[in-house]
Backbone as XML, in Angstrom:
<?xml version="1.0"?>
<chain id="A" units="angstrom">
  <residue number="1" name="UNK">
    <atom name="N" x="-202.424" y="82.176" z="8.883"/>
    <atom name="CA" x="-201.994" y="80.923" z="9.459"/>
    <atom name="C" x="-203.212" y="80.210" z="10.032"/>
  </residue>
  <residue number="2" name="UNK">
    <atom name="N" x="-203.100" y="78.930" z="10.110"/>
    <atom name="CA" x="-204.166" y="78.111" z="10.680"/>
    <atom name="C" x="-203.818" y="77.807" z="12.132"/>
  </residue>
  <residue number="3" name="UNK">
    <atom name="N" x="-204.808" y="77.872" z="12.997"/>
    <atom name="CA" x="-204.597" y="77.620" z="14.426"/>
    <atom name="C" x="-205.191" y="76.262" z="14.782"/>
  </residue>
  <residue number="4" name="UNK">
    <atom name="N" x="-204.365" y="75.437" z="15.400"/>
    <atom name="CA" x="-204.805" y="74.133" z="15.881"/>
    <atom name="C" x="-205.019" y="74.238" z="17.388"/>
  </residue>
  <residue number="5" name="UNK">
    <atom name="N" x="-206.127" y="73.725" z="17.844"/>
    <atom name="CA" x="-206.547" y="73.758" z="19.250"/>
    <atom name="C" x="-206.979" y="75.144" z="19.721"/>
  </residue>
  <residue number="6" name="UNK">
    <atom name="N" x="-207.783" y="75.867" z="18.927"/>
    <atom name="CA" x="-208.248" y="77.179" z="19.387"/>
    <atom name="C" x="-209.160" y="77.081" z="20.607"/>
  </residue>
  <residue number="7" name="UNK">
    <atom name="N" x="-209.676" y="75.902" z="20.887"/>
    <atom name="CA" x="-210.510" y="75.725" z="22.081"/>
    <atom name="C" x="-209.736" y="76.065" z="23.349"/>
  </residue>
  <residue number="8" name="UNK">
    <atom name="N" x="-208.424" y="75.936" z="23.307"/>
    <atom name="CA" x="-207.617" y="76.288" z="24.485"/>
    <atom name="C" x="-207.747" y="77.773" z="24.812"/>
  </residue>
  <residue number="9" name="UNK">
    <atom name="N" x="-207.941" y="78.589" z="23.797"/>
    <atom name="CA" x="-208.142" y="80.020" z="24.025"/>
    <atom name="C" x="-209.452" y="80.249" z="24.759"/>
  </residue>
  <residue number="10" name="UNK">
    <atom name="N" x="-210.527" y="79.626" z="24.265"/>
    <atom name="CA" x="-211.841" y="79.834" z="24.900"/>
    <atom name="C" x="-211.885" y="79.219" z="26.295"/>
  </residue>
  <residue number="11" name="UNK">
    <atom name="N" x="-211.152" y="78.145" z="26.520"/>
    <atom name="CA" x="-211.069" y="77.567" z="27.870"/>
    <atom name="C" x="-210.405" y="78.565" z="28.818"/>
  </residue>
  <residue number="12" name="UNK">
    <atom name="N" x="-209.393" y="79.259" z="28.326"/>
    <atom name="CA" x="-208.697" y="80.238" z="29.162"/>
    <atom name="C" x="-209.621" y="81.398" z="29.489"/>
  </residue>
  <residue number="13" name="UNK">
    <atom name="N" x="-210.292" y="81.961" z="28.494"/>
    <atom name="CA" x="-211.118" y="83.122" z="28.825"/>
    <atom name="C" x="-212.414" y="82.760" z="29.520"/>
  </residue>
  <residue number="14" name="UNK">
    <atom name="N" x="-212.776" y="81.478" z="29.500"/>
    <atom name="CA" x="-213.903" y="81.053" z="30.339"/>
    <atom name="C" x="-213.502" y="81.125" z="31.815"/>
  </residue>
  <residue number="15" name="UNK">
    <atom name="N" x="-212.246" y="80.776" z="32.108"/>
    <atom name="CA" x="-211.720" y="80.840" z="33.481"/>
    <atom name="C" x="-211.301" y="82.247" z="33.864"/>
  </residue>
  <residue number="16" name="UNK">
    <atom name="N" x="-210.817" y="82.994" z="32.883"/>
    <atom name="CA" x="-210.250" y="84.328" z="33.120"/>
    <atom name="C" x="-210.879" y="85.308" z="32.130"/>
  </residue>
  <residue number="17" name="UNK">
    <atom name="N" x="-212.101" y="85.775" z="32.418"/>
    <atom name="CA" x="-212.829" y="86.629" z="31.469"/>
    <atom name="C" x="-212.076" y="87.890" z="31.035"/>
  </residue>
  <residue number="18" name="UNK">
    <atom name="N" x="-211.194" y="88.395" z="31.866"/>
    <atom name="CA" x="-210.461" y="89.603" z="31.486"/>
    <atom name="C" x="-209.475" y="89.366" z="30.339"/>
  </residue>
  <residue number="19" name="UNK">
    <atom name="N" x="-209.223" y="88.106" z="29.992"/>
    <atom name="CA" x="-208.289" y="87.789" z="28.914"/>
    <atom name="C" x="-208.970" y="87.695" z="27.546"/>
  </residue>
  <residue number="20" name="UNK">
    <atom name="N" x="-210.289" y="87.678" z="27.526"/>
    <atom name="CA" x="-211.022" y="87.379" z="26.286"/>
    <atom name="C" x="-210.684" y="88.323" z="25.138"/>
  </residue>
  <residue number="21" name="UNK">
    <atom name="N" x="-210.747" y="89.598" z="25.350"/>
    <atom name="CA" x="-210.494" y="90.561" z="24.269"/>
    <atom name="C" x="-209.084" y="90.395" z="23.710"/>
  </residue>
  <residue number="22" name="UNK">
    <atom name="N" x="-208.106" y="90.280" z="24.577"/>
    <atom name="CA" x="-206.711" y="90.156" z="24.134"/>
    <atom name="C" x="-206.476" y="88.839" z="23.392"/>
  </residue>
  <residue number="23" name="UNK">
    <atom name="N" x="-207.071" y="87.759" z="23.874"/>
    <atom name="CA" x="-206.899" y="86.467" z="23.204"/>
    <atom name="C" x="-207.598" y="86.445" z="21.853"/>
  </residue>
  <residue number="24" name="UNK">
    <atom name="N" x="-208.771" y="87.039" z="21.773"/>
    <atom name="CA" x="-209.490" y="87.119" z="20.488"/>
    <atom name="C" x="-208.689" y="87.951" z="19.484"/>
  </residue>
  <residue number="25" name="UNK">
    <atom name="N" x="-208.098" y="89.037" z="19.947"/>
    <atom name="CA" x="-207.272" y="89.872" z="19.080"/>
    <atom name="C" x="-206.064" y="89.095" z="18.579"/>
  </residue>
  <residue number="26" name="UNK">
    <atom name="N" x="-205.391" y="88.367" z="19.467"/>
    <atom name="CA" x="-204.248" y="87.541" z="19.066"/>
    <atom name="C" x="-204.684" y="86.527" z="18.008"/>
  </residue>
  <residue number="27" name="UNK">
    <atom name="N" x="-205.788" y="85.851" z="18.252"/>
    <atom name="CA" x="-206.282" y="84.833" z="17.321"/>
    <atom name="C" x="-206.564" y="85.440" z="15.937"/>
  </residue>
  <residue number="28" name="UNK">
    <atom name="N" x="-207.242" y="86.561" z="15.894"/>
    <atom name="CA" x="-207.564" y="87.203" z="14.625"/>
    <atom name="C" x="-206.304" y="87.623" z="13.879"/>
  </residue>
  <residue number="29" name="UNK">
    <atom name="N" x="-205.346" y="88.144" z="14.616"/>
    <atom name="CA" x="-204.103" y="88.607" z="13.998"/>
    <atom name="C" x="-203.290" y="87.450" z="13.429"/>
  </residue>
  <residue number="30" name="UNK">
    <atom name="N" x="-203.222" y="86.351" z="14.160"/>
    <atom name="CA" x="-202.466" y="85.189" z="13.699"/>
    <atom name="C" x="-203.118" y="84.583" z="12.460"/>
  </residue>
  <residue number="31" name="UNK">
    <atom name="N" x="-204.424" y="84.537" z="12.441"/>
    <atom name="CA" x="-205.138" y="83.953" z="11.298"/>
    <atom name="C" x="-204.915" y="84.719" z="10.001"/>
  </residue>
  <residue number="32" name="UNK">
    <atom name="N" x="-204.645" y="85.999" z="10.093"/>
    <atom name="CA" x="-204.531" y="86.806" z="8.874"/>
    <atom name="C" x="-203.111" y="86.928" z="8.328"/>
  </residue>
  <residue number="33" name="UNK">
    <atom name="N" x="-202.117" y="86.377" z="9.012"/>
    <atom name="CA" x="-200.731" y="86.531" z="8.551"/>
    <atom name="C" x="-200.219" y="85.266" z="7.876"/>
  </residue>
  <residue number="34" name="UNK">
    <atom name="N" x="-199.189" y="85.473" z="7.095"/>
    <atom name="CA" x="-198.420" y="84.393" z="6.503"/>
    <atom name="C" x="-196.967" y="84.723" z="6.804"/>
  </residue>
  <residue number="35" name="UNK">
    <atom name="N" x="-196.223" y="83.750" z="7.302"/>
    <atom name="CA" x="-194.839" y="84.036" z="7.680"/>
    <atom name="C" x="-193.873" y="83.130" z="6.924"/>
  </residue>
  <residue number="36" name="UNK">
    <atom name="N" x="-192.669" y="83.603" z="6.770"/>
    <atom name="CA" x="-191.624" y="82.839" z="6.090"/>
    <atom name="C" x="-190.559" y="82.330" z="7.054"/>
  </residue>
  <residue number="37" name="UNK">
    <atom name="N" x="-190.396" y="83.040" z="8.191"/>
    <atom name="CA" x="-189.430" y="82.638" z="9.212"/>
    <atom name="C" x="-190.040" y="82.919" z="10.585"/>
  </residue>
  <residue number="38" name="UNK">
    <atom name="N" x="-189.470" y="82.308" z="11.601"/>
    <atom name="CA" x="-189.936" y="82.592" z="12.959"/>
    <atom name="C" x="-189.677" y="84.048" z="13.338"/>
  </residue>
  <residue number="39" name="UNK">
    <atom name="N" x="-188.691" y="84.648" z="12.722"/>
    <atom name="CA" x="-188.416" y="86.052" z="13.013"/>
    <atom name="C" x="-189.529" y="86.960" z="12.495"/>
  </residue>
  <residue number="40" name="UNK">
    <atom name="N" x="-190.294" y="86.483" z="11.508"/>
    <atom name="CA" x="-191.477" y="87.232" z="11.075"/>
    <atom name="C" x="-192.487" y="87.320" z="12.213"/>
  </residue>
  <residue number="41" name="UNK">
    <atom name="N" x="-192.557" y="86.262" z="13.024"/>
    <atom name="CA" x="-193.449" y="86.279" z="14.186"/>
    <atom name="C" x="-192.985" y="87.361" z="15.153"/>
  </residue>
  <residue number="42" name="UNK">
    <atom name="N" x="-191.696" y="87.437" z="15.355"/>
    <atom name="CA" x="-191.119" y="88.448" z="16.246"/>
    <atom name="C" x="-191.429" y="89.860" z="15.744"/>
  </residue>
  <residue number="43" name="UNK">
    <atom name="N" x="-191.444" y="90.032" z="14.420"/>
    <atom name="CA" x="-191.786" y="91.336" z="13.853"/>
    <atom name="C" x="-193.262" y="91.663" z="14.068"/>
  </residue>
  <residue number="44" name="UNK">
    <atom name="N" x="-194.103" y="90.646" z="14.054"/>
    <atom name="CA" x="-195.531" y="90.832" z="14.279"/>
    <atom name="C" x="-195.821" y="91.120" z="15.743"/>
  </residue>
  <residue number="45" name="UNK">
    <atom name="N" x="-195.175" y="90.351" z="16.614"/>
    <atom name="CA" x="-195.321" y="90.504" z="18.067"/>
    <atom name="C" x="-193.925" y="90.672" z="18.647"/>
  </residue>
  <residue number="46" name="UNK">
    <atom name="N" x="-193.520" y="91.899" z="18.883"/>
    <atom name="CA" x="-192.152" y="92.106" z="19.375"/>
    <atom name="C" x="-191.923" y="91.548" z="20.772"/>
  </residue>
  <residue number="47" name="UNK">
    <atom name="N" x="-192.996" y="91.225" z="21.497"/>
    <atom name="CA" x="-192.821" y="90.631" z="22.823"/>
    <atom name="C" x="-192.807" y="89.100" z="22.771"/>
  </residue>
  <residue number="48" name="UNK">
    <atom name="N" x="-192.901" y="88.520" z="21.566"/>
    <atom name="CA" x="-192.846" y="87.061" z="21.439"/>
    <atom name="C" x="-191.422" y="86.575" z="21.686"/>
  </residue>
  <residue number="49" name="UNK">
    <atom name="N" x="-191.317" y="85.403" z="22.289"/>
    <atom name="CA" x="-190.012" y="84.793" z="22.538"/>
    <atom name="C" x="-189.907" y="83.492" z="21.760"/>
  </residue>
  <residue number="50" name="UNK">
    <atom name="N" x="-188.861" y="83.360" z="20.963"/>
    <atom name="CA" x="-188.587" y="82.131" z="20.222"/>
    <atom name="C" x="-187.648" y="81.310" z="21.092"/>
  </residue>
  <residue number="51" name="UNK">
    <atom name="N" x="-188.092" y="80.109" z="21.526"/>
    <atom name="CA" x="-187.312" y="79.354" z="22.507"/>
    <atom name="C" x="-186.721" y="78.062" z="21.953"/>
  </residue>
  <residue number="52" name="UNK">
    <atom name="N" x="-186.805" y="77.840" z="20.644"/>
    <atom name="CA" x="-186.242" y="76.636" z="20.040"/>
    <atom name="C" x="-187.308" y="75.600" z="19.734"/>
  </residue>
  <residue number="53" name="UNK">
    <atom name="N" x="-186.958" y="74.649" z="18.864"/>
    <atom name="CA" x="-187.893" y="73.598" z="18.437"/>
    <atom name="C" x="-189.200" y="74.177" z="17.903"/>
  </residue>
  <residue number="54" name="UNK">
    <atom name="N" x="-189.111" y="75.284" z="17.196"/>
    <atom name="CA" x="-190.276" y="75.966" z="16.612"/>
    <atom name="C" x="-191.262" y="76.471" z="17.652"/>
  </residue>
  <residue number="55" name="UNK">
    <atom name="N" x="-190.848" y="76.547" z="18.894"/>
    <atom name="CA" x="-191.735" y="77.042" z="19.959"/>
    <atom name="C" x="-191.620" y="78.549" z="20.081"/>
  </residue>
  <residue number="56" name="UNK">
    <atom name="N" x="-192.800" y="79.162" z="20.180"/>
    <atom name="CA" x="-192.875" y="80.608" z="20.348"/>
    <atom name="C" x="-193.822" y="80.887" z="21.504"/>
  </residue>
  <residue number="57" name="UNK">
    <atom name="N" x="-193.390" y="81.752" z="22.404"/>
    <atom name="CA" x="-194.219" y="82.152" z="23.538"/>
    <atom name="C" x="-194.671" y="83.585" z="23.296"/>
  </residue>
  <residue number="58" name="UNK">
    <atom name="N" x="-195.977" y="83.781" z="23.373"/>
    <atom name="CA" x="-196.551" y="85.103" z="23.185"/>
    <atom name="C" x="-196.972" y="85.672" z="24.539"/>
  </residue>
  <residue number="59" name="UNK">
    <atom name="N" x="-196.576" y="86.909" z="24.787"/>
    <atom name="CA" x="-197.045" y="87.638" z="25.968"/>
    <atom name="C" x="-198.354" y="88.322" z="25.564"/>
  </residue>
  <residue number="60" name="UNK">
    <atom name="N" x="-199.380" y="88.105" z="26.355"/>
    <atom name="CA" x="-200.709" y="88.623" z="26.050"/>
    <atom name="C" x="-201.178" y="89.526" z="27.180"/>
  </residue>
  <residue number="61" name="UNK">
    <atom name="N" x="-201.839" y="90.593" z="26.808"/>
    <atom name="CA" x="-202.424" y="91.539" z="27.767"/>
    <atom name="C" x="-201.373" y="92.050" z="28.757"/>
  </residue>
  <residue number="62" name="UNK">
    <atom name="N" x="-200.346" y="92.649" z="28.206"/>
    <atom name="CA" x="-199.315" y="93.242" z="29.059"/>
    <atom name="C" x="-198.575" y="92.225" z="29.898"/>
  </residue>
  <residue number="63" name="UNK">
    <atom name="N" x="-198.395" y="91.012" z="29.345"/>
    <atom name="CA" x="-197.677" y="89.917" z="30.012"/>
    <atom name="C" x="-198.457" y="89.324" z="31.184"/>
  </residue>
  <residue number="64" name="UNK">
    <atom name="N" x="-199.750" y="89.591" z="31.259"/>
    <atom name="CA" x="-200.575" y="88.941" z="32.282"/>
    <atom name="C" x="-200.892" y="87.502" z="31.901"/>
  </residue>
  <residue number="65" name="UNK">
    <atom name="N" x="-200.866" y="87.215" z="30.599"/>
    <atom name="CA" x="-201.167" y="85.882" z="30.081"/>
    <atom name="C" x="-200.083" y="85.476" z="29.106"/>
  </residue>
  <residue number="66" name="UNK">
    <atom name="N" x="-199.959" y="84.170" z="28.916"/>
    <atom name="CA" x="-198.977" y="83.627" z="27.982"/>
    <atom name="C" x="-199.649" y="82.571" z="27.115"/>
  </residue>
  <residue number="67" name="UNK">
    <atom name="N" x="-199.175" y="82.476" z="25.878"/>
    <atom name="CA" x="-199.581" y="81.409" z="24.967"/>
    <atom name="C" x="-198.306" y="80.723" z="24.510"/>
  </residue>
  <residue number="68" name="UNK">
    <atom name="N" x="-198.222" y="79.424" z="24.729"/>
    <atom name="CA" x="-197.089" y="78.642" z="24.234"/>
    <atom name="C" x="-197.556" y="77.952" z="22.957"/>
  </residue>
  <residue number="69" name="UNK">
    <atom name="N" x="-196.803" y="78.147" z="21.884"/>
    <atom name="CA" x="-197.174" y="77.571" z="20.600"/>
    <atom name="C" x="-196.004" y="76.838" z="19.957"/>
  </residue>
  <residue number="70" name="UNK">
    <atom name="N" x="-196.355" y="75.998" z="18.997"/>
    <atom name="CA" x="-195.384" y="75.444" z="18.064"/>
    <atom name="C" x="-195.804" y="75.973" z="16.701"/>
  </residue>
  <residue number="71" name="UNK">
    <atom name="N" x="-194.892" y="76.630" z="16.009"/>
    <atom name="CA" x="-195.180" y="77.242" z="14.714"/>
    <atom name="C" x="-194.495" y="76.422" z="13.625"/>
  </residue>
  <residue number="72" name="UNK">
    <atom name="N" x="-195.297" y="75.923" z="12.689"/>
    <atom name="CA" x="-194.764" y="75.147" z="11.565"/>
    <atom name="C" x="-194.924" y="76.007" z="10.310"/>
  </residue>
  <residue number="73" name="UNK">
    <atom name="N" x="-193.830" y="76.541" z="9.860"/>
    <atom name="CA" x="-193.848" y="77.479" z="8.746"/>
    <atom name="C" x="-194.293" y="76.798" z="7.454"/>
  </residue>
  <residue number="74" name="UNK">
    <atom name="N" x="-193.791" y="75.603" z="7.203"/>
    <atom name="CA" x="-194.089" y="74.892" z="5.952"/>
    <atom name="C" x="-195.585" y="74.745" z="5.722"/>
  </residue>
  <residue number="75" name="UNK">
    <atom name="N" x="-196.338" y="74.469" z="6.797"/>
    <atom name="CA" x="-197.790" y="74.283" z="6.682"/>
    <atom name="C" x="-198.579" y="75.511" z="7.134"/>
  </residue>
  <residue number="76" name="UNK">
    <atom name="N" x="-197.862" y="76.575" z="7.535"/>
    <atom name="CA" x="-198.510" y="77.800" z="8.016"/>
    <atom name="C" x="-199.511" y="77.483" z="9.135"/>
  </residue>
  <residue number="77" name="UNK">
    <atom name="N" x="-199.013" y="76.719" z="10.119"/>
    <atom name="CA" x="-199.852" y="76.251" z="11.216"/>
    <atom name="C" x="-199.261" y="76.659" z="12.554"/>
  </residue>
  <residue number="78" name="UNK">
    <atom name="N" x="-200.145" y="77.091" z="13.455"/>
    <atom name="CA" x="-199.760" y="77.402" z="14.829"/>
    <atom name="C" x="-200.504" y="76.427" z="15.733"/>
  </residue>
  <residue number="79" name="UNK">
    <atom name="N" x="-199.754" y="75.620" z="16.457"/>
    <atom name="CA" x="-200.333" y="74.673" z="17.411"/>
    <atom name="C" x="-200.286" y="75.311" z="18.792"/>
  </residue>
  <residue number="80" name="UNK">
    <atom name="N" x="-201.430" y="75.493" z="19.389"/>
    <atom name="CA" x="-201.468" y="76.049" z="20.742"/>
    <atom name="C" x="-201.229" y="74.906" z="21.724"/>
  </residue>
  <residue number="81" name="UNK">
    <atom name="N" x="-200.150" y="75.012" z="22.470"/>
    <atom name="CA" x="-199.789" y="73.978" z="23.446"/>
    <atom name="C" x="-200.329" y="74.301" z="24.838"/>
  </residue>
  <residue number="82" name="UNK">
    <atom name="N" x="-200.372" y="75.612" z="25.162"/>
    <atom name="CA" x="-200.807" y="76.009" z="26.506"/>
    <atom name="C" x="-201.193" y="77.482" z="26.475"/>
  </residue>
  <residue number="83" name="UNK">
    <atom name="N" x="-202.227" y="77.820" z="27.252"/>
    <atom name="CA" x="-202.651" y="79.211" z="27.419"/>
    <atom name="C" x="-203.007" y="79.407" z="28.878"/>
  </residue>
  <residue number="84" name="UNK">
    <atom name="N" x="-202.551" y="80.493" z="29.467"/>
    <atom name="CA" x="-202.928" y="80.756" z="30.849"/>
    <atom name="C" x="-202.270" y="81.992" z="31.412"/>
  </residue>
  <residue number="85" name="UNK">
    <atom name="N" x="-202.602" y="82.263" z="32.667"/>
    <atom name="CA" x="-202.018" y="83.440" z="33.316"/>
    <atom name="C" x="-200.531" y="83.240" z="33.600"/>
  </residue>
  <residue number="86" name="UNK">
    <atom name="N" x="-199.836" y="84.353" z="33.682"/>
    <atom name="CA" x="-198.392" y="84.308" z="33.915"/>
    <atom name="C" x="-198.046" y="83.539" z="35.188"/>
  </residue>
  <residue number="87" name="UNK">
    <atom name="N" x="-198.875" y="83.647" z="36.210"/>
    <atom name="CA" x="-198.593" y="82.946" z="37.474"/>
    <atom name="C" x="-198.581" y="81.428" z="37.289"/>
  </residue>
  <residue number="88" name="UNK">
    <atom name="N" x="-199.417" y="80.889" z="36.407"/>
    <atom name="CA" x="-199.410" y="79.451" z="36.128"/>
    <atom name="C" x="-198.275" y="79.080" z="35.185"/>
  </residue>
  <residue number="89" name="UNK">
    <atom name="N" x="-197.920" y="79.981" z="34.291"/>
    <atom name="CA" x="-196.819" y="79.758" z="33.359"/>
    <atom name="C" x="-195.516" y="79.502" z="34.121"/>
  </residue>
  <residue number="90" name="UNK">
    <atom name="N" x="-195.342" y="80.207" z="35.220"/>
    <atom name="CA" x="-194.126" y="80.049" z="36.012"/>
    <atom name="C" x="-193.976" y="78.648" z="36.592"/>
  </residue>
  <residue number="91" name="UNK">
    <atom name="N" x="-195.038" y="77.855" z="36.606"/>
    <atom name="CA" x="-195.014" y="76.520" z="37.192"/>
    <atom name="C" x="-194.785" y="75.415" z="36.160"/>
  </residue>
  <residue number="92" name="UNK">
    <atom name="N" x="-194.665" y="75.757" z="34.874"/>
    <atom name="CA" x="-194.518" y="74.740" z="33.840"/>
    <atom name="C" x="-193.194" y="74.913" z="33.096"/>
  </residue>
  <residue number="93" name="UNK">
    <atom name="N" x="-192.864" y="73.935" z="32.289"/>
    <atom name="CA" x="-191.675" y="74.006" z="31.447"/>
    <atom name="C" x="-192.127" y="74.234" z="30.007"/>
  </residue>
  <residue number="94" name="UNK">
    <atom name="N" x="-191.927" y="75.419" z="29.499"/>
    <atom name="CA" x="-192.393" y="75.775" z="28.163"/>
    <atom name="C" x="-191.718" y="74.964" z="27.059"/>
  </residue>
  <residue number="95" name="UNK">
    <atom name="N" x="-190.586" y="74.386" z="27.370"/>
    <atom name="CA" x="-189.850" y="73.603" z="26.376"/>
    <atom name="C" x="-190.437" y="72.217" z="26.175"/>
  </residue>
  <residue number="96" name="UNK">
    <atom name="N" x="-191.219" y="71.740" z="27.120"/>
    <atom name="CA" x="-191.715" y="70.361" z="27.038"/>
    <atom name="C" x="-193.223" y="70.230" z="26.995"/>
  </residue>
  <residue number="97" name="UNK">
    <atom name="N" x="-193.941" y="71.283" z="27.269"/>
    <atom name="CA" x="-195.396" y="71.175" z="27.311"/>
    <atom name="C" x="-195.994" y="71.047" z="25.921"/>
  </residue>
</chain>
């Protein structure tokens, strides 16, 4: 899959260096897969949550970090909408960001 806005990942690990390894692993794994349904994402990451409107939330590093994405299957594209620690995630609306 192709990732749009990967700079959001590096912005996160610049602020939170302990997230770098986990975010890099997520990025590498997403780039190497091809999916047919959103449930394929769930099979790849069993801790991922599908919340509607093609939005998928990934728990990273034991749920210390979250990535909010929009997954477009037709174009095999993952749009990163937000990346950050769980404490900041609790302050936003994942459905609208």
